[in-house]
Every structure is written in C-alpha cells, then in structure tokens.
C-alpha positions, 0 to 999 in steps of 0.5 A: 495502602494508598501508596501501594495502589498508586505505585501499582497504577503508575507501573502498569500505566493508564488505560488511555496509554494502553489503548493508544499503545495498541491502536497506533501500531495497528493503524500503522500496520494497516496504512502500510498494507494499504500502501503496498496494495495500492502500489501493486495494483497501480503497477499491474495496471500501468504494466497492462496499459504499457503492454496494450500501447506497445501492441497497438503500436507494433500492429500499426507499424507492421501495417505501415511497413506492409503498405510501403512494401506493396 
C-alpha cells in the first residue's frame, strides 16, 4: 500500500516541480513581451527624433540657400 502511494507521487511529481514548471515559462513569456514592447517603443522614438532632425536640417539648408541666392 505504501509503495503504491510513493509510486503515484513519484510519477506525478512534486508540487514544487509543478509550480516551477508553470512559473518559469510564464516569466519567460513576460520577459519576451517586455523586450518586444521596449524595442518597438524605442524604435518609434528614434524614428521620430530622426525625422524631426532631418526636417530641421532641411529647413536650415533651404534658408541658407535662399540667403545665398538673395
């Protein structure tokens, strides 16, 4: 009788192993989601800053060219 109980526990695994087996993948998925979000947000910010910088550079260059022509 005792052997049957121990065999069932050995097959099903301990509670600690089950908890770790569920928590680790959840944490890994959350980390991947956070990395993807950080990448997309940073990428958008960098693109917006680059666009603004190019626009201001174009404006300055056009004013300089207009000043040369006058």
